[in-house]
C-alpha positions as CSV (number, residue, x, y, z in Angstrom):
1,X,-7.9,-50.4,-16.2
2,X,-3.7,-49.9,-16.6
3,X,-1.4,-51.3,-14.9
4,X,-0.6,-48.3,-12.8
5,X,-4.4,-48.4,-11.4
6,X,-5.4,-45.7,-13.5
7,X,-8.7,-45.9,-15.5
8,X,-7.9,-45.7,-19.6
9,X,-10.0,-41.7,-19.1
10,X,-7.5,-41.0,-16.5
11,X,-4.8,-42.0,-18.6
12,X,-5.3,-38.9,-20.7
13,X,-4.5,-36.2,-17.7
14,X,-1.7,-34.4,-18.2
15,X,-0.3,-35.9,-22.2
16,X,0.4,-33.5,-24.4
17,X,-2.8,-33.6,-27.3
18,X,-2.1,-33.5,-31.3
19,X,-4.0,-33.4,-34.4
20,X,-4.1,-35.6,-37.0
21,X,-2.0,-33.0,-38.8
22,X,0.7,-33.4,-36.0
23,X,-0.2,-29.9,-34.3
24,X,0.1,-29.2,-31.0
25,X,-2.9,-28.4,-29.2
26,X,-1.8,-28.2,-25.2
27,X,-2.2,-31.3,-22.8
28,X,-5.0,-32.8,-21.6
29,X,-6.5,-31.7,-17.9
30,X,-9.6,-33.1,-17.0
31,X,-11.8,-35.7,-18.3
32,X,-15.9,-35.0,-17.9
33,X,-18.8,-37.0,-19.0
34,X,-18.2,-37.3,-22.9
35,X,-15.1,-34.8,-22.7
36,X,-12.0,-33.8,-22.2
37,X,-10.4,-30.3,-21.4
38,X,-7.3,-28.6,-23.4
39,X,-5.1,-26.4,-21.5
40,X,-3.9,-24.4,-24.4
41,X,-0.7,-22.4,-23.8
42,X,-1.6,-18.4,-25.0
43,X,-5.0,-19.1,-24.7
44,X,-8.2,-20.1,-22.8
45,X,-8.7,-23.8,-22.2
46,X,-11.0,-25.5,-24.1
47,X,-13.5,-28.8,-24.0
48,X,-13.1,-31.9,-27.2
49,X,-15.6,-34.7,-27.1
50,X,-13.9,-38.2,-26.0
51,X,-14.7,-39.5,-29.8
52,X,-12.2,-37.4,-31.3
53,X,-9.3,-39.2,-29.3
54,X,-8.1,-41.8,-32.2
55,X,-5.1,-42.8,-29.8
56,X,-3.2,-42.4,-26.6
57,X,0.4,-43.7,-26.0
58,X,2.2,-42.7,-22.8
59,X,3.3,-38.9,-23.8
60,X,0.4,-37.9,-26.5
61,X,-2.9,-37.8,-27.5
62,X,-4.1,-38.1,-31.4
63,X,-7.0,-36.8,-32.0
64,X,-9.5,-37.8,-35.5
65,X,-9.2,-34.6,-36.8
66,X,-6.5,-32.0,-38.8
67,X,-6.1,-28.4,-36.9
68,X,-7.9,-26.2,-39.5
69,X,-11.0,-28.7,-38.5
70,X,-11.0,-27.6,-34.8
71,X,-13.4,-25.3,-34.0
72,X,-15.9,-27.6,-35.2
73,X,-15.0,-30.0,-31.9
74,X,-14.0,-27.5,-29.2
75,X,-16.7,-26.6,-26.8
76,X,-16.5,-23.4,-24.1
77,X,-18.0,-26.2,-22.1
78,X,-17.9,-30.0,-21.2
79,X,-20.5,-32.2,-23.2
80,X,-22.9,-34.1,-21.9
81,X,-22.4,-38.1,-22.1
């Protein structure tokens, strides 16, 4: 649990999501089971596996993959744990 009472997973909500090569994908908006939803600008939202999160700072979720690998990880539905 974080100092403000949120769990680690809650800390993802409303934070900008970036690939490992610095490309902004959108904001993390929801966490369910083994995935989180990305609110992507000008395109449909999608889900990514939590295992793709490399680190979380106060203003940035950094992923483990490059932008060109996004299609390998994104899903239209949350992943089951």
